[in-house]
N, C-alpha and C positions, 0 to 999 in steps of 0.2 A: 826224441826226446822218452823220457823212460818212464815206464808208467811210477804212478803215485802208490809208495809204499801198504800206503794204507787201503788203500782196498785189491791187495796182494792176496792171500788166501797161506800164507803158507804151511800150515796142518799137513798132512796126504790126507784121513778122516776125510772134513766134511769139504774136502776139493775128487772125494772117495762116491761120499754119499750124492753129492752133484750131481756124478760124474752117470753113477747108475740109476739113479731117481730117478731123470733123464730118458734114457737110450732102454732101460728095459723096466722102469718105473709104466713110466710113459708107454711102453708100446703094451705096457698089459694093459692096462683103464681103455686106450685105444677099440684094440679089438674086442675087448670083451664089452666095453659100450659097444659093438656093432653085433658082438653076439645077443647078448638083450635087445635090441631093436631085430633084432632078428625072429629071439624065440618071442615076439609077439607081431610082428606082422609075415607079408613073404617076405621067407627065407634067402630062396631067387634075386629080390628086388635090392632087396637088405645087400645081399654075396654084390650086388655090381656097383650100386653104390659107395661101397665101402672099396674100395681099389683105389679110389680117389680122395674119398673123403676122410676114411682112416692115416694116412700118411698126413696130410693136411691134421686133423687130431694132433696126432703122434708129434711134431713139429714145435703147433704150440705145447704142450704140454712139455716138449725141451726146453723149451722158451718160458716158461714157468716153474722150473725149476732151475733154469737160470739164474733167474733172480734175483730169487727164492733166499733170505739168507742162513735158512738152517736147511739141512739138508732131509739131516733127517726127520726133519719134521715136514717136511715138500714127502717124504717117506709112511711117513705114521697114513699123511692125505688121499696117497695113491693106492695104500693099502688097504686105508673103509672103505677106495672108491671101489678099488674092486670087490671087495666084502659084498657093496652094497648089488652092486652090477651080475654077479655072480645069486645071492635067492634070486634079481629080479629072471635071472635068464633061469632060476629055474620053477618058478613058479611058474612061469610064461613057461616050460615044457609042462609044465604037470594038469595045466592043467586047459590048455592048447596041443593038447599029442597033435596030431593030422596036422598041422601045422609047418 
């Protein structure tokens, strides 16, 4: 039974944006999330925990990217989230230099 053509995306760019948002954007957000947490808490414990939780978060972000209607909106959400997490990480390092 072939797939229904209304669910298929014939254009290259929407497919490309979803795939890259899922793989690259999801990875960046999951790593920055754990780095932001590590800048505020004990970084050794966060790194040990992130060996599994980063992969789980990355897979969840990949699923979200493929469920979205527009890949470019997901890219925008991932970029904004990455900037916010980078700011949190910067202030965590600035305010807690000994951790």
